[in-house]
Each structure stands twice: as C-alpha cells, then as structure tokens.
N, CA, C and O atoms as a Tripos MOL2 file, in Angstrom:
@<TRIPOS>MOLECULE
protein
  268   267    67     0     0
PROTEIN
NO_CHARGES

@<TRIPOS>ATOM
      1 N           5.5860  -13.5940  -24.9130 N.3       1 MET1
      2 CA          4.4820  -13.6880  -23.9650 C.3       1 MET1
      3 C           3.7570  -12.3440  -23.9620 C.2       1 MET1
      4 O           4.3860  -11.2870  -23.8990 O.2       1 MET1
      5 N           2.4310  -12.3980  -24.0290 N.am      2 ASN2
      6 CA          1.6870  -11.1460  -24.0710 C.3       2 ASN2
      7 C           1.0310  -10.8600  -22.7130 C.2       2 ASN2
      8 O           1.1130  -11.6630  -21.7830 O.2       2 ASN2
      9 N           0.3880   -9.7120  -22.6260 N.am      3 ILE3
     10 CA         -0.1880   -9.2490  -21.3620 C.3       3 ILE3
     11 C          -1.2470  -10.2160  -20.8480 C.2       3 ILE3
     12 O          -1.3110  -10.4770  -19.6470 O.2       3 ILE3
     13 N          -2.0760  -10.7500  -21.7370 N.am      4 ASP4
     14 CA         -3.1460  -11.6550  -21.3170 C.3       4 ASP4
     15 C          -2.5880  -12.8800  -20.5950 C.2       4 ASP4
     16 O          -3.0850  -13.2730  -19.5400 O.2       4 ASP4
     17 N          -1.5670  -13.4650  -21.1690 N.am      5 ARG5
     18 CA         -0.9940  -14.6770  -20.5730 C.3       5 ARG5
     19 C          -0.3240  -14.3910  -19.2370 C.2       5 ARG5
     20 O          -0.4100  -15.2040  -18.3170 O.2       5 ARG5
     21 N           0.3400  -13.2510  -19.1200 N.am      6 VAL6
     22 CA          0.9830  -12.8950  -17.8540 C.3       6 VAL6
     23 C          -0.0650  -12.6650  -16.7690 C.2       6 VAL6
     24 O           0.1090  -13.1080  -15.6340 O.2       6 VAL6
     25 N          -1.1500  -11.9760  -17.1140 N.am      7 VAL7
     26 CA         -2.2140  -11.7100  -16.1400 C.3       7 VAL7
     27 C          -2.8200  -13.0250  -15.6520 C.2       7 VAL7
     28 O          -2.9940  -13.2230  -14.4500 O.2       7 VAL7
     29 N          -3.1400  -13.9150  -16.5780 N.am      8 LEU8
     30 CA         -3.7370  -15.1920  -16.1910 C.3       8 LEU8
     31 C          -2.7670  -16.0570  -15.3940 C.2       8 LEU8
     32 O          -3.1740  -16.7110  -14.4340 O.2       8 LEU8
     33 N          -1.4950  -16.0710  -15.7760 N.am      9 ALA9
     34 CA         -0.5020  -16.8570  -15.0440 C.3       9 ALA9
     35 C          -0.3120  -16.3270  -13.6270 C.2       9 ALA9
     36 O          -0.2440  -17.1050  -12.6750 O.2       9 ALA9
     37 N          -0.2270  -15.0200  -13.4850 N.am     10 LEU10
     38 CA         -0.0480  -14.4460  -12.1540 C.3      10 LEU10
     39 C          -1.2910  -14.6600  -11.2930 C.2      10 LEU10
     40 O          -1.1750  -14.8950  -10.0900 O.2      10 LEU10
     41 N          -2.4660  -14.5820  -11.8900 N.am     11 ALA11
     42 CA         -3.6950  -14.8440  -11.1320 C.3      11 ALA11
     43 C          -3.7110  -16.2880  -10.6350 C.2      11 ALA11
     44 O          -4.0840  -16.5450   -9.4900 O.2      11 ALA11
     45 N          -3.3130  -17.2170  -11.4740 N.am     12 GLY12
     46 CA         -3.2480  -18.6140  -11.0560 C.3      12 GLY12
     47 C          -2.2620  -18.8390   -9.9280 C.2      12 GLY12
     48 O          -2.5500  -19.5760   -8.9860 O.2      12 GLY12
     49 N          -1.1040  -18.2090  -10.0170 N.am     13 VAL13
     50 CA         -0.1020  -18.3290   -8.9540 C.3      13 VAL13
     51 C          -0.6300  -17.7410   -7.6480 C.2      13 VAL13
     52 O          -0.4180  -18.3060   -6.5750 O.2      13 VAL13
     53 N          -1.3160  -16.6080   -7.7450 N.am     14 MET14
     54 CA         -1.8550  -15.9770   -6.5370 C.3      14 MET14
     55 C          -2.9340  -16.8360   -5.8780 C.2      14 MET14
     56 O          -2.9900  -16.9210   -4.6510 O.2      14 MET14
     57 N          -3.7830  -17.4690   -6.6720 N.am     15 VAL15
     58 CA         -4.8200  -18.3370   -6.1070 C.3      15 VAL15
     59 C          -4.1850  -19.5540   -5.4470 C.2      15 VAL15
     60 O          -4.5840  -19.9370   -4.3470 O.2      15 VAL15
     61 N          -3.2050  -20.1660   -6.1020 N.am     16 LEU16
     62 CA         -2.5310  -21.3170   -5.5010 C.3      16 LEU16
     63 C          -1.7720  -20.9310   -4.2350 C.2      16 LEU16
     64 O          -1.7680  -21.6820   -3.2600 O.2      16 LEU16
     65 N          -1.1360  -19.7790   -4.2470 N.am     17 ALA17
     66 CA         -0.4420  -19.3020   -3.0410 C.3      17 ALA17
     67 C          -1.4400  -19.0340   -1.9260 C.2      17 ALA17
     68 O          -1.1620  -19.3180   -0.7610 O.2      17 ALA17
     69 N          -2.5890  -18.4940   -2.2710 N.am     18 SER18
     70 CA         -3.6280  -18.2410   -1.2850 C.3      18 SER18
     71 C          -4.0950  -19.5420   -0.6390 C.2      18 SER18
     72 O          -4.2680  -19.6110    0.5770 O.2      18 SER18
     73 N          -4.2950  -20.5630   -1.4530 N.am     19 LEU19
     74 CA         -4.7170  -21.8580   -0.9160 C.3      19 LEU19
     75 C          -3.6500  -22.4640   -0.0070 C.2      19 LEU19
     76 O          -3.9690  -22.9960    1.0560 O.2      19 LEU19
     77 N          -2.3910  -22.3860   -0.4200 N.am     20 ALA20
     78 CA         -1.3080  -22.9320    0.4010 C.3      20 ALA20
     79 C          -1.1900  -22.1720    1.7210 C.2      20 ALA20
     80 O          -1.0310  -22.7830    2.7780 O.2      20 ALA20
     81 N          -1.2650  -20.8520    1.6640 N.am     21 LEU21
     82 CA         -1.1760  -20.0590    2.8900 C.3      21 LEU21
     83 C          -2.3710  -20.2980    3.8000 C.2      21 LEU21
     84 O          -2.2290  -20.2930    5.0230 O.2      21 LEU21
     85 N          -3.5470  -20.5060    3.2170 N.am     22 ALA22
     86 CA         -4.7310  -20.8010    4.0260 C.3      22 ALA22
     87 C          -4.5930  -22.1490    4.7130 C.2      22 ALA22
     88 O          -5.0350  -22.3190    5.8490 O.2      22 ALA22
     89 N          -3.9900  -23.0950    4.0390 N.am     23 TRP23
     90 CA         -3.8240  -24.4370    4.6110 C.3      23 TRP23
     91 C          -2.7840  -24.4370    5.7340 C.2      23 TRP23
     92 O          -2.9950  -25.0510    6.7810 O.2      23 TRP23
     93 N          -1.6510  -23.7420    5.5100 N.am     24 PHE24
     94 CA         -0.5340  -23.8210    6.4530 C.3      24 PHE24
     95 C          -0.4980  -22.6930    7.4830 C.2      24 PHE24
     96 O           0.0690  -22.8750    8.5600 O.2      24 PHE24
     97 N          -1.0800  -21.5450    7.1880 N.am     25 VAL25
     98 CA         -0.9270  -20.3890    8.0710 C.3      25 VAL25
     99 C          -2.2450  -19.9950    8.7240 C.2      25 VAL25
    100 O          -2.4070  -20.1230    9.9370 O.2      25 VAL25
    101 N          -3.1810  -19.5170    7.9170 N.am     26 SER26
    102 CA         -4.4360  -19.0230    8.4620 C.3      26 SER26
    103 C          -5.5150  -19.0710    7.3810 C.2      26 SER26
    104 O          -5.2330  -18.7770    6.2190 O.2      26 SER26
    105 N          -6.7380  -19.4340    7.7440 N.am     27 PRO27
    106 CA         -7.8080  -19.4550    6.7460 C.3      27 PRO27
    107 C          -8.1420  -18.0790    6.1700 C.2      27 PRO27
    108 O          -8.7890  -17.9890    5.1260 O.2      27 PRO27
    109 N          -7.7150  -17.0250    6.8250 N.am     28 TYR28
    110 CA         -7.9730  -15.6780    6.3150 C.3      28 TYR28
    111 C          -7.2590  -15.4020    4.9880 C.2      28 TYR28
    112 O          -7.6100  -14.4500    4.2900 O.2      28 TYR28
    113 N          -6.2760  -16.2100    4.6350 N.am     29 TRP29
    114 CA         -5.6010  -16.0490    3.3520 C.3      29 TRP29
    115 C          -6.5180  -16.3780    2.1890 C.2      29 TRP29
    116 O          -6.2020  -16.0510    1.0450 O.2      29 TRP29
    117 N          -7.6540  -17.0220    2.4590 N.am     30 MET30
    118 CA         -8.6280  -17.2880    1.4000 C.3      30 MET30
    119 C          -9.1900  -15.9840    0.8380 C.2      30 MET30
    120 O          -9.6680  -15.9510   -0.2960 O.2      30 MET30
    121 N          -9.1340  -14.9260    1.6170 N.am     31 LEU31
    122 CA         -9.5980  -13.6210    1.1440 C.3      31 LEU31
    123 C          -8.7670  -13.1330   -0.0420 C.2      31 LEU31
    124 O          -9.2850  -12.4460   -0.9230 O.2      31 LEU31
    125 N          -7.4860  -13.4820   -0.0670 N.am     32 LEU32
    126 CA         -6.6450  -13.1140   -1.2090 C.3      32 LEU32
    127 C          -7.1420  -13.7940   -2.4720 C.2      32 LEU32
    128 O          -7.2370  -13.1580   -3.5210 O.2      32 LEU32
    129 N          -7.4590  -15.0770   -2.3840 N.am     33 GLY33
    130 CA         -7.9920  -15.7980   -3.5390 C.3      33 GLY33
    131 C          -9.3210  -15.2210   -3.9910 C.2      33 GLY33
    132 O          -9.5890  -15.1340   -5.1900 O.2      33 GLY33
    133 N         -10.1580  -14.8250   -3.0330 N.am     34 ALA34
    134 CA        -11.4380  -14.2140   -3.3770 C.3      34 ALA34
    135 C         -11.2230  -12.8760   -4.0880 C.2      34 ALA34
    136 O         -11.9290  -12.5630   -5.0480 O.2      34 ALA34
    137 N         -10.2710  -12.1010   -3.6310 N.am     35 PHE35
    138 CA         -9.9720  -10.8190   -4.2730 C.3      35 PHE35
    139 C          -9.4960  -11.0230   -5.7070 C.2      35 PHE35
    140 O          -9.9260  -10.3140   -6.6170 O.2      35 PHE35
    141 N          -8.6140  -11.9860   -5.9040 N.am     36 VAL36
    142 CA         -8.1080  -12.2630   -7.2520 C.3      36 VAL36
    143 C          -9.2490  -12.7180   -8.1550 C.2      36 VAL36
    144 O          -9.3510  -12.2750   -9.2990 O.2      36 VAL36
    145 N         -10.1020  -13.5940   -7.6500 N.am     37 GLY37
    146 CA        -11.2340  -14.0630   -8.4380 C.3      37 GLY37
    147 C         -12.1950  -12.9450   -8.8020 C.2      37 GLY37
    148 O         -12.6670  -12.8750   -9.9370 O.2      37 GLY37
    149 N         -12.4860  -12.0730   -7.8530 N.am     38 LEU38
    150 CA        -13.3750  -10.9480   -8.1350 C.3      38 LEU38
    151 C         -12.7650   -9.9930   -9.1550 C.2      38 LEU38
    152 O         -13.4700   -9.4550  -10.0090 O.2      38 LEU38
    153 N         -11.4530   -9.7860   -9.0640 N.am     39 ASN39
    154 CA        -10.7830   -8.9080  -10.0190 C.3      39 ASN39
    155 C         -10.8240   -9.5080  -11.4230 C.2      39 ASN39
    156 O         -11.0360   -8.7850  -12.3960 O.2      39 ASN39
    157 N         -10.6230  -10.8220  -11.5380 N.am     40 LEU40
    158 CA        -10.7270  -11.4660  -12.8460 C.3      40 LEU40
    159 C         -12.1440  -11.3710  -13.3970 C.2      40 LEU40
    160 O         -12.3430  -11.1630  -14.5940 O.2      40 LEU40
    161 N         -13.1280  -11.5260  -12.5110 N.am     41 PHE41
    162 CA        -14.5290  -11.4700  -12.9340 C.3      41 PHE41
    163 C         -14.8930  -10.0810  -13.4560 C.2      41 PHE41
    164 O         -15.5170   -9.9610  -14.5100 O.2      41 PHE41
    165 N         -14.5070   -9.0330  -12.7290 N.am     42 GLN42
    166 CA        -14.8510   -7.6880  -13.1910 C.3      42 GLN42
    167 C         -14.0740   -7.3190  -14.4430 C.2      42 GLN42
    168 O         -14.5960   -6.5970  -15.2920 O.2      42 GLN42
    169 N         -12.8320   -7.7970  -14.5860 N.am     43 SER43
    170 CA        -12.0640   -7.4560  -15.7840 C.3      43 SER43
    171 C         -12.6170   -8.1540  -17.0250 C.2      43 SER43
    172 O         -12.3990   -7.6850  -18.1420 O.2      43 SER43
    173 N         -13.3310   -9.2680  -16.8440 N.am     44 ALA44
    174 CA        -13.9530   -9.9390  -17.9870 C.3      44 ALA44
    175 C         -15.0490   -9.0730  -18.6060 C.2      44 ALA44
    176 O         -15.2890   -9.1350  -19.8110 O.2      44 ALA44
    177 N         -15.7080   -8.2690  -17.7770 N.am     45 PHE45
    178 CA        -16.7960   -7.4350  -18.2740 C.3      45 PHE45
    179 C         -16.3600   -6.0210  -18.6280 C.2      45 PHE45
    180 O         -16.8860   -5.4190  -19.5640 O.2      45 PHE45
    181 N         -15.3900   -5.4890  -17.8740 N.am     46 THR46
    182 CA        -15.0010   -4.0970  -18.0920 C.3      46 THR46
    183 C         -13.7500   -3.9430  -18.9400 C.2      46 THR46
    184 O         -13.5650   -2.9050  -19.5750 O.2      46 THR46
    185 N         -12.8830   -4.9550  -18.9670 N.am     47 GLY47
    186 CA        -11.6110   -4.8400  -19.6650 C.3      47 GLY47
    187 C         -10.5780   -4.0670  -18.8830 C.2      47 GLY47
    188 O          -9.4790   -3.8310  -19.3850 O.2      47 GLY47
    189 N         -10.9040   -3.6590  -17.6530 N.am     48 PHE48
    190 CA         -9.9730   -2.8930  -16.8160 C.3      48 PHE48
    191 C          -9.2360   -3.8340  -15.8780 C.2      48 PHE48
    192 O          -9.8560   -4.5700  -15.1100 O.2      48 PHE48
    193 N          -7.9140   -3.8060  -15.9450 N.am     49 CYS49
    194 CA         -7.0790   -4.6070  -15.0520 C.3      49 CYS49
    195 C          -5.8430   -3.7850  -14.7070 C.2      49 CYS49
    196 O          -5.0680   -3.4390  -15.5990 O.2      49 CYS49
    197 N          -5.6470   -3.4660  -13.4290 N.am     50 PRO50
    198 CA         -4.4810   -2.6590  -13.0460 C.3      50 PRO50
    199 C          -3.1490   -3.3060  -13.4350 C.2      50 PRO50
    200 O          -2.2140   -2.6040  -13.8220 O.2      50 PRO50
    201 N          -3.0530   -4.6300  -13.3380 N.am     51 LEU51
    202 CA         -1.8140   -5.3070  -13.7260 C.3      51 LEU51
    203 C          -1.5530   -5.1550  -15.2210 C.2      51 LEU51
    204 O          -0.4040   -4.9950  -15.6330 O.2      51 LEU51
    205 N          -2.5990   -5.2020  -16.0320 N.am     52 ALA52
    206 CA         -2.4280   -5.0360  -17.4780 C.3      52 ALA52
    207 C          -1.8880   -3.6460  -17.8050 C.2      52 ALA52
    208 O          -1.0640   -3.4940  -18.7060 O.2      52 ALA52
    209 N          -2.3460   -2.6460  -17.0840 N.am     53 ILE53
    210 CA         -1.8430   -1.2830  -17.2930 C.3      53 ILE53
    211 C          -0.3550   -1.2110  -16.9490 C.2      53 ILE53
    212 O           0.4290   -0.6000  -17.6750 O.2      53 ILE53
    213 N           0.0200   -1.8340  -15.8470 N.am     54 LEU54
    214 CA          1.4270   -1.8410  -15.4290 C.3      54 LEU54
    215 C           2.2950   -2.5950  -16.4320 C.2      54 LEU54
    216 O           3.3820   -2.1360  -16.7810 O.2      54 LEU54
    217 N           1.8220   -3.7450  -16.8920 N.am     55 LEU55
    218 CA          2.5990   -4.5300  -17.8570 C.3      55 LEU55
    219 C           2.7370   -3.8030  -19.1870 C.2      55 LEU55
    220 O           3.7670   -3.9240  -19.8520 O.2      55 LEU55
    221 N           1.7180   -3.0520  -19.5840 N.am     56 ARG56
    222 CA          1.7950   -2.2700  -20.8190 C.3      56 ARG56
    223 C           2.8930   -1.2180  -20.7080 C.2      56 ARG56
    224 O           3.6090   -0.9550  -21.6750 O.2      56 ARG56
    225 N           3.0230   -0.6160  -19.5220 N.am     57 GLN57
    226 CA          4.0680    0.3900  -19.3180 C.3      57 GLN57
    227 C           5.4640   -0.2300  -19.3650 C.2      57 GLN57
    228 O           6.4370    0.4490  -19.6920 O.2      57 GLN57
    229 N           5.5590   -1.5270  -19.0380 N.am     58 PHE58
    230 CA          6.8450   -2.2270  -19.1250 C.3      58 PHE58
    231 C           7.1640   -2.6830  -20.5410 C.2      58 PHE58
    232 O           8.2580   -3.1830  -20.8040 O.2      58 PHE58
    233 N           6.2120   -2.5110  -21.4530 N.am     59 GLY59
    234 CA          6.4830   -2.7900  -22.8590 C.3      59 GLY59
    235 C           6.0530   -4.1550  -23.3490 C.2      59 GLY59
    236 O           6.4380   -4.5410  -24.4520 O.2      59 GLY59
    237 N           5.2700   -4.9100  -22.5840 N.am     60 LEU60
    238 CA          4.7930   -6.2040  -23.0750 C.3      60 LEU60
    239 C           3.7560   -5.9790  -24.1730 C.2      60 LEU60
    240 O           2.9770   -5.0280  -24.1110 O.2      60 LEU60
    241 N           3.7480   -6.8480  -25.1680 N.am     61 PRO61
    242 CA          2.7630   -6.6810  -26.2480 C.3      61 PRO61
    243 C           1.3580   -7.0140  -25.7440 C.2      61 PRO61
    244 O           1.1870   -7.9450  -24.9580 O.2      61 PRO61
    245 N           0.3610   -6.2650  -26.1890 N.am     62 PRO62
    246 CA         -1.0050   -6.5360  -25.7360 C.3      62 PRO62
    247 C          -1.5610   -7.7910  -26.3940 C.2      62 PRO62
    248 O          -1.1590   -8.1690  -27.4950 O.2      62 PRO62
    249 N          -2.4860   -8.4220  -25.6990 N.am     63 GLY63
    250 CA         -3.2120   -9.5420  -26.2650 C.3      63 GLY63
    251 C          -4.5570   -9.0680  -26.7590 C.2      63 GLY63
    252 O          -4.7240   -7.8890  -27.0710 O.2      63 GLY63
    253 N          -5.5140   -9.9630  -26.8340 N.am     64 SER64
    254 CA         -6.8150   -9.5600  -27.3420 C.3      64 SER64
    255 C          -7.7570   -9.1160  -26.2290 C.2      64 SER64
    256 O          -8.7610   -8.4640  -26.5140 O.2      64 SER64
    257 N          -7.4710   -9.4460  -24.9740 N.am     65 ALA65
    258 CA         -8.3780   -9.1030  -23.8870 C.3      65 ALA65
    259 C          -8.1110   -7.7120  -23.3060 C.2      65 ALA65
    260 O          -9.0440   -6.9310  -23.1190 O.2      65 ALA65
    261 N          -6.8580   -7.4040  -23.0230 N.am     66 PHE66
    262 CA         -6.5020   -6.1330  -22.3900 C.3      66 PHE66
    263 C          -5.7520   -5.2700  -23.3810 C.2      66 PHE66
    264 O          -4.6320   -5.5950  -23.7750 O.2      66 PHE66
    265 N          -6.3660   -4.1690  -23.7850 N.am     67 ARG67
    266 CA         -5.7010   -3.2910  -24.7620 C.3      67 ARG67
    267 C          -5.3830   -1.9640  -24.1650 C.2      67 ARG67
    268 O          -4.8230   -1.1010  -24.8410 O.2      67 ARG67
@<TRIPOS>BOND
     1     1     2 1
     2     2     3 1
     3     3     4 2
     4     3     5 am
     5     5     6 1
     6     6     7 1
     7     7     8 2
     8     7     9 am
     9     9    10 1
    10    10    11 1
    11    11    12 2
    12    11    13 am
    13    13    14 1
    14    14    15 1
    15    15    16 2
    16    15    17 am
    17    17    18 1
    18    18    19 1
    19    19    20 2
    20    19    21 am
    21    21    22 1
    22    22    23 1
    23    23    24 2
    24    23    25 am
    25    25    26 1
    26    26    27 1
    27    27    28 2
    28    27    29 am
    29    29    30 1
    30    30    31 1
    31    31    32 2
    32    31    33 am
    33    33    34 1
    34    34    35 1
    35    35    36 2
    36    35    37 am
    37    37    38 1
    38    38    39 1
    39    39    40 2
    40    39    41 am
    41    41    42 1
    42    42    43 1
    43    43    44 2
    44    43    45 am
    45    45    46 1
    46    46    47 1
    47    47    48 2
    48    47    49 am
    49    49    50 1
    50    50    51 1
    51    51    52 2
    52    51    53 am
    53    53    54 1
    54    54    55 1
    55    55    56 2
    56    55    57 am
    57    57    58 1
    58    58    59 1
    59    59    60 2
    60    59    61 am
    61    61    62 1
    62    62    63 1
    63    63    64 2
    64    63    65 am
    65    65    66 1
    66    66    67 1
    67    67    68 2
    68    67    69 am
    69    69    70 1
    70    70    71 1
    71    71    72 2
    72    71    73 am
    73    73    74 1
    74    74    75 1
    75    75    76 2
    76    75    77 am
    77    77    78 1
    78    78    79 1
    79    79    80 2
    80    79    81 am
    81    81    82 1
    82    82    83 1
    83    83    84 2
    84    83    85 am
    85    85    86 1
    86    86    87 1
    87    87    88 2
    88    87    89 am
    89    89    90 1
    90    90    91 1
    91    91    92 2
    92    91    93 am
    93    93    94 1
    94    94    95 1
    95    95    96 2
    96    95    97 am
    97    97    98 1
    98    98    99 1
    99    99   100 2
   100    99   101 am
   101   101   102 1
   102   102   103 1
   103   103   104 2
   104   103   105 am
   105   105   106 1
   106   106   107 1
   107   107   108 2
   108   107   109 am
   109   109   110 1
   110   110   111 1
   111   111   112 2
   112   111   113 am
   113   113   114 1
   114   114   115 1
   115   115   116 2
   116   115   117 am
   117   117   118 1
   118   118   119 1
   119   119   120 2
   120   119   121 am
   121   121   122 1
   122   122   123 1
   123   123   124 2
   124   123   125 am
   125   125   126 1
   126   126   127 1
   127   127   128 2
   128   127   129 am
   129   129   130 1
   130   130   131 1
   131   131   132 2
   132   131   133 am
   133   133   134 1
   134   134   135 1
   135   135   136 2
   136   135   137 am
   137   137   138 1
   138   138   139 1
   139   139   140 2
   140   139   141 am
   141   141   142 1
   142   142   143 1
   143   143   144 2
   144   143   145 am
   145   145   146 1
   146   146   147 1
   147   147   148 2
   148   147   149 am
   149   149   150 1
   150   150   151 1
   151   151   152 2
   152   151   153 am
   153   153   154 1
   154   154   155 1
   155   155   156 2
   156   155   157 am
   157   157   158 1
   158   158   159 1
   159   159   160 2
   160   159   161 am
   161   161   162 1
   162   162   163 1
   163   163   164 2
   164   163   165 am
   165   165   166 1
   166   166   167 1
   167   167   168 2
   168   167   169 am
   169   169   170 1
   170   170   171 1
   171   171   172 2
   172   171   173 am
   173   173   174 1
   174   174   175 1
   175   175   176 2
   176   175   177 am
   177   177   178 1
   178   178   179 1
   179   179   180 2
   180   179   181 am
   181   181   182 1
   182   182   183 1
   183   183   184 2
   184   183   185 am
   185   185   186 1
   186   186   187 1
   187   187   188 2
   188   187   189 am
   189   189   190 1
   190   190   191 1
   191   191   192 2
   192   191   193 am
   193   193   194 1
   194   194   195 1
   195   195   196 2
   196   195   197 am
   197   197   198 1
   198   198   199 1
   199   199   200 2
   200   199   201 am
   201   201   202 1
   202   202   203 1
   203   203   204 2
   204   203   205 am
   205   205   206 1
   206   206   207 1
   207   207   208 2
   208   207   209 am
   209   209   210 1
   210   210   211 1
   211   211   212 2
   212   211   213 am
   213   213   214 1
   214   214   215 1
   215   215   216 2
   216   215   217 am
   217   217   218 1
   218   218   219 1
   219   219   220 2
   220   219   221 am
   221   221   222 1
   222   222   223 1
   223   223   224 2
   224   223   225 am
   225   225   226 1
   226   226   227 1
   227   227   228 2
   228   227   229 am
   229   229   230 1
   230   230   231 1
   231   231   232 2
   232   231   233 am
   233   233   234 1
   234   234   235 1
   235   235   236 2
   236   235   237 am
   237   237   238 1
   238   238   239 1
   239   239   240 2
   240   239   241 am
   241   241   242 1
   242   242   243 1
   243   243   244 2
   244   243   245 am
   245   245   246 1
   246   246   247 1
   247   247   248 2
   248   247   249 am
   249   249   250 1
   250   250   251 1
   251   251   252 2
   252   251   253 am
   253   253   254 1
   254   254   255 1
   255   255   256 2
   256   255   257 am
   257   257   258 1
   258   258   259 1
   259   259   260 2
   260   259   261 am
   261   261   262 1
   262   262   263 1
   263   263   264 2
   264   263   265 am
   265   265   266 1
   266   266   267 1
   267   267   268 2
@<TRIPOS>SUBSTRUCTURE
     1 MET1         2 RESIDUE 1 A MET
     2 ASN2         6 RESIDUE 1 A ASN
     3 ILE3        10 RESIDUE 1 A ILE
     4 ASP4        14 RESIDUE 1 A ASP
     5 ARG5        18 RESIDUE 1 A ARG
     6 VAL6        22 RESIDUE 1 A VAL
     7 VAL7        26 RESIDUE 1 A VAL
     8 LEU8        30 RESIDUE 1 A LEU
     9 ALA9        34 RESIDUE 1 A ALA
    10 LEU10       38 RESIDUE 1 A LEU
    11 ALA11       42 RESIDUE 1 A ALA
    12 GLY12       46 RESIDUE 1 A GLY
    13 VAL13       50 RESIDUE 1 A VAL
    14 MET14       54 RESIDUE 1 A MET
    15 VAL15       58 RESIDUE 1 A VAL
    16 LEU16       62 RESIDUE 1 A LEU
    17 ALA17       66 RESIDUE 1 A ALA
    18 SER18       70 RESIDUE 1 A SER
    19 LEU19       74 RESIDUE 1 A LEU
    20 ALA20       78 RESIDUE 1 A ALA
    21 LEU21       82 RESIDUE 1 A LEU
    22 ALA22       86 RESIDUE 1 A ALA
    23 TRP23       90 RESIDUE 1 A TRP
    24 PHE24       94 RESIDUE 1 A PHE
    25 VAL25       98 RESIDUE 1 A VAL
    26 SER26      102 RESIDUE 1 A SER
    27 PRO27      106 RESIDUE 1 A PRO
    28 TYR28      110 RESIDUE 1 A TYR
    29 TRP29      114 RESIDUE 1 A TRP
    30 MET30      118 RESIDUE 1 A MET
    31 LEU31      122 RESIDUE 1 A LEU
    32 LEU32      126 RESIDUE 1 A LEU
    33 GLY33      130 RESIDUE 1 A GLY
    34 ALA34      134 RESIDUE 1 A ALA
    35 PHE35      138 RESIDUE 1 A PHE
    36 VAL36      142 RESIDUE 1 A VAL
    37 GLY37      146 RESIDUE 1 A GLY
    38 LEU38      150 RESIDUE 1 A LEU
    39 ASN39      154 RESIDUE 1 A ASN
    40 LEU40      158 RESIDUE 1 A LEU
    41 PHE41      162 RESIDUE 1 A PHE
    42 GLN42      166 RESIDUE 1 A GLN
    43 SER43      170 RESIDUE 1 A SER
    44 ALA44      174 RESIDUE 1 A ALA
    45 PHE45      178 RESIDUE 1 A PHE
    46 THR46      182 RESIDUE 1 A THR
    47 GLY47      186 RESIDUE 1 A GLY
    48 PHE48      190 RESIDUE 1 A PHE
    49 CYS49      194 RESIDUE 1 A CYS
    50 PRO50      198 RESIDUE 1 A PRO
    51 LEU51      202 RESIDUE 1 A LEU
    52 ALA52      206 RESIDUE 1 A ALA
    53 ILE53      210 RESIDUE 1 A ILE
    54 LEU54      214 RESIDUE 1 A LEU
    55 LEU55      218 RESIDUE 1 A LEU
    56 ARG56      222 RESIDUE 1 A ARG
    57 GLN57      226 RESIDUE 1 A GLN
    58 PHE58      230 RESIDUE 1 A PHE
    59 GLY59      234 RESIDUE 1 A GLY
    60 LEU60      238 RESIDUE 1 A LEU
    61 PRO61      242 RESIDUE 1 A PRO
    62 PRO62      246 RESIDUE 1 A PRO
    63 GLY63      250 RESIDUE 1 A GLY
    64 SER64      254 RESIDUE 1 A SER
    65 ALA65      258 RESIDUE 1 A ALA
    66 PHE66      262 RESIDUE 1 A PHE
    67 ARG67      266 RESIDUE 1 A ARG
C-alpha cells in the first residue's frame, strides 16, 4: 500500500465518521468533513499534505501524487 492510497482511505473514513457523528451527536461535526474536503482540494493543486509527510517518515512507499 502506498502513501496515496492511505491518504485517500483515511480521508474517506474521516468523511464517513463526520457524517455519522453529525447524524447521531451534533451537526457541528460536519465541519470535520468540510476540513477534510478542503485539505484534499488544496493538496490536489499544491501536492502538500501533512499526512503524506508523516507517512513518508514511517517508511511507506510514495505514490504518484505525493512525493
């Protein structure tokens, strides 16, 4: 598994968790999903992702998006 797949998988989990928490706990949890979406959007243009930097330090092989 490379860095790209881990980043996308974790983003998907965070969005789904945000939706579940918004449904069961408080609508303010939608802000978490918005943050994740904005981070994915900016990383598409800049190539900068803090999680990718952390995963690189753990030794995961890079993909084509985050180097």
